[in-house]
N, C-alpha and C positions, 0 to 999 in steps of 0.2 A: 740670653746671651748679651746682656747689657753691660755687666761689670767685668770687662776684659782688659787685659794688658797685652801690648804687642811688643815683641822684641825681634831683633834681626841680627843674624850672625853673618859676617862677611869674610871671605877667604879669597885672596888673590893667588892664582896658581902660576908659579914661575915658569918661564919658557926660555929655552936656549936659542931658539930661532929668531930671525929678524921679525920685527913687529908687522902685523897685518890686522885688518878688522877682526875683532874677536866676538865672543858670545858672552852674554850675562845669563847665567842659569842658576837654578836652585830649587829648593823645596819649601813649600808653604805647609805648615802643620798647625793643628789645634791640639793643645794640651789640656787635660782635665776631663771632666765628665762631659762627653759630647751630647748636644741636643739631639733628640730623636726627630727624624724627618716626618713632617706632618702628612697624614693621609688626606688626600683631597677628595671632596665629594663631587663626583661627576654626574650624579643622578639626574640633573636638570636637562641634560642633553642625551637623547637615546643613543646617538652614535658614540659619544665619549664613554657612556656607561658600558656599551657593548665592548669597546676596545679594551676596557680595563675590568672586565667581568671576572677574570681569574687572577689578575695581578693588579693591585690598586695603584693608582697614580700618586706618586709622592712629590712633595714640594722640593724644588731645586734651591731653596733659599740657604740651606746649610747642609752641604753634602760632604761628609767627613768619613774617611775610610777607617777600617779597624785599627790601622797603625797611625791614625791621626792625619793622614794626607788630606789637604783641604782643596776641594775642587771649586771651579768657577771664581777664582780670584784673579782680578785683572792687574797685571804688573806692567809698569811702563816707566820710561825715562821722562822726567818732567822738564828737563832743560837740555834738549839735544843740540848738536852743532847747528849753528844758524846757516841754513842753506835751503834751497828749494827742493822739495821732495814731490815729484810728480805723482798724481793719483793714478793707481793702476787702472788699466782698461777693464780688467775683470771685476765684475761686481762682487760685493759681499752678499751672500744669500742668507736670508732669514726664513726658515721653513716653519710651517705649522703642521706638525706631524704627531699623531697620537694625542691630540688636544693639549699640546705643549709647544713652546717655542724652542727651536734648535737653530743656533746655539742660545744658551741662557745668557751669556755675556760675550760681547765681541768688540773688536776695534775696527774702525773704518777711517780712511783718510779723508780729509777735506776734499771735496770734488769727486770722490769715488761714489759710484752708484750702489744703492742698497736695493736688492731685488727681493721682494716679499712674496713667498709662495704659499699656497694652501694645498697641502698634501692630504687633507682629511675630506671625508664625505659629509661634511657639515659646513655651515657658514660660520666664518669668523669675522671679527671686527678688529681692525688694527689701528690703535691710537698711540701716537707719539707725543709724549709730554715734553716737547722741546721748549726751552725758555730763551735760548739764543738763536736757534734756527727756527724755521717756520714749522709750527706744529701741524700735525696731520691726523686725520681720522677718516677711515674708509672701511666699507664692508667688502668682504672677499668670499663670495659663494664657492661652494665645492665645484671643482673643475674649471674655475676661472683662470685667466692668464695672470702671470706674475705682475705685481704692481711695483713701480720703481720710485725711489726718492733719492734726492741728493742733498747733502749737507754742505753749507758754505762757510760755516763758522765753527771754530773749535768749541766743543761742548763735552763735558764729562758726565758720565752716569745718566745719560738720557734714557728715561724709562719708556718702554713700549708695553702696551697692555691690551688685552682683548676684553672689551666691555661685555661681550656675550658670555665669555668664560673667564671670570675675574681672576682665577688662579693662574692664568697664562700671563707671564711677565718675562721680559727680556730687557737687558741694559746695553746701551751702545756708548762707546767712547769715540767721539769724533776728534781725531788728532791731526796735526800738520806733518806728521813724520811716521815712519814704520817701526819704531823701536818699542814694541809692546808684545805681550803674550798673555795667554790665559792658562791657568793651571789645569792639568788633566786630572783624571780620576785618582791618580796616586799623589797629587799635589805638586807635580813637577811643572816647571816652565823653562823656556829658553828664548832669549831675545838674540837674534843673530846679527852679525855684521855691524857691530857697534864700534865706531872709531875710538881711538885712544883719547882719554880725557877724564875730567872729573865731572860726576853727574849726581843728580838727586834721583834715586830710584824709589818709586812709590808702588804700594800694593793696596788694592781696594776690594772691600767686600760690601755687599748691599746693605747689610745690617750693622756691621762693625766700623764702616768708614775706612779712612786712610791710615796707612803706616808709611814711613819714609826712612831712607837710609842714604847717607853720603857714600859714594863709591868712587874708586879711581881705577881706570883701565890703562895699563901701561903697555906691556908687551905680551899679554896673555889674557885668557878668559877670566872672568870673575865669577865666583860662586857666592850667592847671597841667599841665605835661608831665613825665612820669616816664621815666627811662631806667635800664635794667638794663645793667651793663657787666661784662665779665670783668676780673679783677685783672691 
């Protein structure tokens, strides 16, 4: 998946009503011969092996549907309106379930708590490869209480990994605002309550990196479709 091109199609949907905060929504797709999801070897841990005895565990690095919908793409506004966006009191939950991280990609606000849970009957190790925030590395046995962390600095694509089960990886985007979304299994995303203005919209994938598009929201929602293509 190295030699790829990215394109974006933008459509502004006209509206007759008076302006109010709108949504940016769209579809992220992959065109061309899609890569096969890697079958992960869970045999080193008896619990993980048992959980996937009948159905193998597949990598989340490139999840593409039959119609090209691209899952786990992080989409966000890079230049939001300058104001204070208080961190929600509700934490973002990162669960370890079925010997994988859920969610695979997520956004969290500066100052918002991250609650890390272990839903498996085996011990996990949670290591955050932060470069701007404080790095962390802790064990989490089965049945233990959730562990919390808080990020104080904006940081993109912060990798979280289990050293015991190296296939377990997740990525966090620590942002100062709430204008972000992650594509679902069909490749769809929606960023709600975006004020009118001109913005840089970015889309990120863990292997393909960033795409960006200039968008303008006036009196309606904007539809922005991204497409990854092979050269």
